[in-house]
C-alpha positions as CSV (number, residue, x, y, z in Angstrom):
1,X,-190.4,-89.6,133.7
2,X,-191.8,-89.4,130.2
3,X,-194.9,-91.5,129.5
4,X,-193.6,-94.8,128.1
5,X,-194.5,-96.8,125.1
6,X,-196.2,-99.9,126.2
7,X,-196.0,-103.1,124.1
8,X,-198.2,-106.2,124.3
9,X,-195.9,-109.2,123.8
10,X,-196.7,-112.8,122.8
11,X,-195.0,-115.5,120.7
12,X,-196.0,-114.4,117.2
13,X,-194.0,-112.8,114.4
14,X,-196.3,-109.8,114.5
15,X,-195.6,-109.3,118.2
16,X,-191.7,-109.3,117.4
17,X,-192.3,-106.8,114.7
18,X,-194.4,-104.6,117.1
19,X,-191.6,-104.7,119.5
20,X,-189.0,-103.7,116.9
21,X,-191.4,-100.9,115.7
22,X,-191.8,-99.6,119.2
23,X,-188.2,-99.7,119.9
24,X,-187.3,-97.6,117.0
25,X,-190.0,-95.1,117.8
26,X,-188.8,-94.9,121.5
27,X,-185.2,-94.3,120.3
28,X,-186.2,-91.4,118.1
29,X,-188.6,-89.8,120.7
30,X,-186.2,-90.7,123.6
31,X,-189.1,-92.6,125.3
32,X,-189.0,-95.6,127.7
33,X,-190.6,-98.8,126.8
34,X,-192.4,-101.3,128.9
35,X,-192.8,-104.9,127.4
36,X,-196.0,-106.4,128.8
37,X,-197.1,-110.1,128.6
38,X,-200.6,-110.7,130.0
39,X,-201.3,-114.2,131.5
40,X,-205.0,-114.7,131.7
41,X,-205.1,-117.4,134.4
42,X,-208.5,-116.9,135.6
43,X,-209.8,-120.2,133.9
44,X,-207.1,-122.2,135.7
45,X,-207.1,-120.8,139.2
46,X,-207.5,-124.3,140.8
47,X,-204.7,-125.9,138.8
48,X,-201.5,-124.4,140.4
49,X,-199.3,-126.6,138.3
50,X,-200.7,-125.3,135.2
51,X,-200.5,-121.7,136.4
52,X,-196.8,-122.1,137.3
53,X,-196.2,-123.6,133.8
54,X,-198.0,-120.7,131.9
55,X,-196.2,-118.1,134.0
56,X,-192.8,-119.7,133.4
57,X,-193.5,-119.8,129.8
58,X,-194.5,-116.1,129.8
59,X,-191.3,-115.1,131.8
60,X,-189.2,-116.9,129.2
61,X,-191.1,-115.3,126.3
62,X,-190.5,-111.9,127.8
63,X,-186.8,-112.5,128.5
64,X,-186.3,-113.4,124.8
65,X,-188.3,-110.4,123.7
66,X,-186.3,-108.2,125.9
67,X,-182.9,-109.5,124.7
68,X,-184.0,-108.9,121.1
69,X,-185.2,-105.2,122.1
70,X,-182.0,-104.4,123.8
71,X,-179.8,-105.7,120.9
72,X,-181.9,-103.6,118.5
73,X,-181.9,-100.3,120.4
74,X,-179.6,-100.6,123.5
75,X,-180.0,-96.7,124.4
76,X,-183.7,-97.3,125.2
77,X,-184.7,-97.5,128.9
78,X,-186.5,-100.9,128.9
79,X,-188.5,-102.7,131.4
80,X,-190.6,-106.2,131.1
81,X,-193.5,-107.1,133.1
82,X,-195.6,-110.3,133.5
83,X,-199.1,-109.3,134.5
84,X,-202.1,-111.4,135.4
85,X,-205.3,-110.6,133.5
86,X,-206.8,-110.6,130.0
87,X,-204.7,-108.8,127.3
88,X,-207.5,-106.2,126.9
89,X,-207.8,-105.5,130.6
90,X,-204.1,-105.4,131.3
91,X,-203.1,-103.1,128.4
92,X,-206.2,-100.8,129.0
93,X,-204.9,-100.3,132.6
94,X,-201.4,-99.7,131.3
95,X,-202.5,-97.2,128.7
96,X,-203.7,-94.8,131.3
97,X,-200.0,-93.5,131.9
98,X,-198.5,-94.5,128.4
99,X,-198.0,-92.4,125.4
100,X,-198.8,-95.2,123.1
101,X,-199.7,-98.8,123.2
102,X,-198.3,-101.1,120.5
103,X,-199.6,-104.5,119.6
104,X,-199.0,-107.0,116.8
105,X,-201.8,-108.4,114.5
106,X,-202.5,-110.9,111.9
107,X,-201.6,-114.4,113.3
108,X,-203.5,-116.8,115.6
109,X,-203.0,-116.5,119.4
110,X,-204.0,-118.8,122.1
111,X,-207.6,-117.8,123.2
112,X,-208.4,-115.9,120.0
113,X,-207.0,-114.3,116.9
114,X,-204.6,-111.6,117.4
115,X,-206.5,-109.3,115.1
116,X,-209.5,-109.7,117.5
117,X,-207.3,-108.8,120.5
118,X,-205.8,-105.9,118.6
119,X,-209.4,-104.6,117.8
120,X,-210.3,-105.0,121.5
121,X,-207.3,-103.2,122.8
122,X,-207.6,-100.3,120.2
123,X,-211.2,-100.0,121.3
124,X,-210.7,-99.5,125.0
125,X,-207.2,-97.9,125.4
126,X,-206.8,-94.5,126.8
127,X,-204.0,-93.5,124.4
128,X,-203.2,-94.0,120.8
129,X,-202.8,-97.6,119.8
130,X,-200.4,-98.7,117.1
131,X,-201.3,-102.2,115.4
132,X,-198.2,-103.7,113.5
133,X,-198.3,-106.5,111.1
134,X,-195.3,-109.1,110.9
135,X,-194.0,-107.2,107.8
136,X,-193.6,-103.8,109.3
137,X,-190.4,-102.7,107.9
138,X,-190.1,-99.6,105.9
139,X,-189.2,-101.5,102.6
140,X,-189.2,-98.2,100.6
141,X,-192.7,-97.3,102.0
142,X,-193.3,-93.6,101.8
143,X,-195.8,-91.0,103.1
144,X,-198.3,-91.0,106.0
145,X,-202.1,-91.5,105.2
146,X,-204.9,-90.3,107.4
147,X,-208.6,-90.9,107.1
148,X,-210.9,-87.9,107.5
149,X,-214.7,-87.6,107.6
150,X,-215.4,-84.2,109.4
151,X,-215.9,-85.8,112.7
152,X,-214.0,-84.6,115.9
153,X,-212.2,-88.0,116.1
154,X,-210.9,-87.7,112.5
155,X,-210.0,-84.0,112.9
156,X,-207.8,-85.0,115.8
157,X,-206.4,-87.9,113.9
158,X,-205.3,-85.4,111.1
159,X,-203.5,-83.3,113.6
160,X,-201.7,-86.4,115.0
161,X,-200.8,-87.6,111.4
162,X,-199.5,-84.1,110.4
163,X,-197.1,-84.0,113.5
164,X,-195.9,-87.4,112.7
165,X,-195.4,-86.6,109.0
166,X,-193.6,-83.4,109.8
167,X,-191.3,-85.1,112.3
168,X,-190.5,-87.9,109.9
169,X,-190.1,-85.6,106.8
170,X,-192.9,-87.5,105.0
171,X,-195.7,-86.2,102.8
172,X,-199.2,-86.3,104.4
173,X,-202.2,-87.5,102.6
174,X,-205.7,-86.8,103.8
175,X,-208.2,-89.1,102.3
176,X,-212.0,-88.7,102.7
177,X,-214.1,-91.2,101.0
178,X,-217.8,-91.2,100.8
179,X,-220.6,-93.0,98.8
180,X,-224.4,-93.4,99.0
181,X,-226.5,-95.4,96.5
182,X,-229.0,-92.6,96.6
183,X,-226.6,-90.3,94.7
184,X,-225.7,-92.9,92.0
185,X,-227.9,-91.1,89.2
186,X,-226.3,-90.7,85.7
187,X,-225.7,-87.1,84.6
188,X,-228.6,-85.4,82.9
189,X,-231.2,-87.5,84.6
190,X,-233.5,-86.0,87.4
191,X,-231.8,-85.8,90.7
192,X,-228.2,-86.1,89.2
193,X,-227.3,-82.8,90.6
194,X,-227.6,-84.3,94.1
195,X,-224.5,-86.2,93.5
196,X,-222.5,-83.2,92.5
197,X,-223.9,-81.2,95.4
198,X,-222.9,-83.9,97.8
199,X,-219.4,-84.2,96.4
200,X,-219.1,-80.3,96.7
201,X,-220.0,-80.6,100.4
202,X,-217.7,-83.4,101.0
203,X,-214.9,-81.6,99.3
204,X,-215.5,-78.6,101.7
205,X,-215.3,-80.9,104.6
206,X,-212.0,-82.2,103.3
207,X,-210.6,-78.7,102.8
208,X,-211.8,-77.6,106.3
209,X,-210.0,-80.6,107.8
210,X,-206.7,-79.6,106.2
211,X,-207.1,-76.0,107.1
212,X,-204.4,-74.6,109.5
213,X,-201.9,-77.2,108.8
214,X,-199.8,-74.9,106.6
215,X,-199.4,-72.3,109.3
216,X,-198.4,-75.1,111.9
217,X,-196.1,-77.0,109.5
218,X,-195.0,-74.8,106.7
219,X,-192.7,-77.4,105.2
220,X,-195.2,-80.1,105.3
221,X,-196.5,-81.4,101.9
222,X,-200.1,-82.2,102.2
223,X,-202.2,-84.1,99.5
224,X,-206.1,-84.0,99.6
225,X,-207.8,-86.9,98.2
226,X,-211.6,-87.2,97.8
227,X,-212.7,-90.7,97.0
228,X,-216.2,-90.4,95.6
229,X,-218.7,-93.3,95.8
230,X,-216.2,-95.5,97.7
231,X,-216.4,-97.5,100.8
232,X,-214.0,-95.6,103.2
233,X,-212.5,-98.8,104.6
234,X,-211.7,-100.1,101.1
235,X,-210.4,-96.8,100.0
236,X,-208.1,-96.4,102.9
237,X,-206.8,-99.9,102.7
238,X,-206.0,-99.7,99.0
239,X,-204.4,-96.2,99.5
240,X,-202.2,-97.4,102.4
241,X,-200.7,-100.3,100.5
242,X,-197.4,-98.4,100.1
243,X,-197.7,-96.1,103.0
244,X,-195.2,-95.9,105.8
245,X,-198.2,-95.2,108.3
246,X,-201.9,-95.1,108.5
247,X,-203.8,-93.0,111.1
248,X,-207.4,-93.2,112.0
249,X,-209.7,-91.9,114.5
250,X,-211.2,-94.4,116.9
251,X,-214.8,-93.5,115.7
252,X,-216.4,-91.6,112.9
253,X,-219.5,-89.7,112.4
254,X,-221.7,-92.6,111.3
255,X,-224.9,-94.0,112.9
256,X,-222.8,-96.1,115.3
257,X,-220.7,-93.3,116.8
258,X,-221.7,-94.5,120.3
259,X,-219.6,-97.6,119.9
260,X,-216.0,-97.6,121.0
261,X,-214.6,-98.7,117.7
262,X,-215.9,-97.3,114.4
263,X,-216.8,-99.4,111.6
264,X,-214.2,-98.1,109.4
265,X,-211.3,-98.5,111.9
266,X,-212.7,-102.0,112.6
267,X,-212.5,-102.9,108.9
268,X,-209.2,-101.6,108.2
269,X,-207.5,-103.3,111.3
270,X,-209.2,-106.6,110.0
271,X,-207.0,-106.2,106.8
272,X,-204.1,-104.4,108.1
273,X,-202.4,-102.7,105.0
274,X,-199.5,-101.2,107.0
275,X,-198.5,-100.0,110.5
276,X,-201.7,-98.3,111.8
277,X,-202.3,-95.9,114.6
278,X,-205.8,-95.5,116.2
279,X,-206.0,-92.1,117.9
280,X,-208.0,-91.2,120.8
281,X,-210.1,-88.0,121.3
282,X,-208.6,-85.5,123.7
283,X,-211.0,-83.3,125.6
């Protein structure tokens, strides 16, 4: 059996959009889908009536989600599960045998903001995680954007994005943004050559990141964008405004690489510009 797409389900519009997005992807890739609703009943273990009510609500929610999913893509092999535990714990466990985890973002959710939960899940999952906003339709969106910074995580994100772009017949844009106040020296002033040298070095990183894609995907149109003196999260969010998909590595090469979720990915997910996939490092 092929590894399924696992979708975290709740009662928000973003969750409905996530289910629709996952079903479309599953139909194209001929993958099964598992809808998961996590019931975090640890805080109510002594109140059995409340537990029953919460589980009944979760079951009804799953049934509605399943009905919409089947109507949208009847050819997809679909399963729905009600599972006890926190959303992060449940989806992390499910991600071990999944091809992708898909969650919604951008609306309030009982127990915390959906965006917070999406960040948590993207940080701990064992497979790529797609975070979908409530307006995730194509709506004329074109192109796939991927962030690059020379790190191993970003290089693998570029490989993932290239495969997606080639399969969907979309252009691929590789964006590398960098900026450092130390290099903000006007031309002609002492030290101004440092900025030019830094830009040249970063341009080499961008070029090396794109190297080899033409051989693997001869028909793929690749654009390389170097955003100088720009905050990476801001540059990516603005560039992805009309993109079909944004792909990011889970971590970058910054000072906090030891963290599960890099600051750029964290910032982008907090202001989700379009459907965004966080990839995981394969070793």
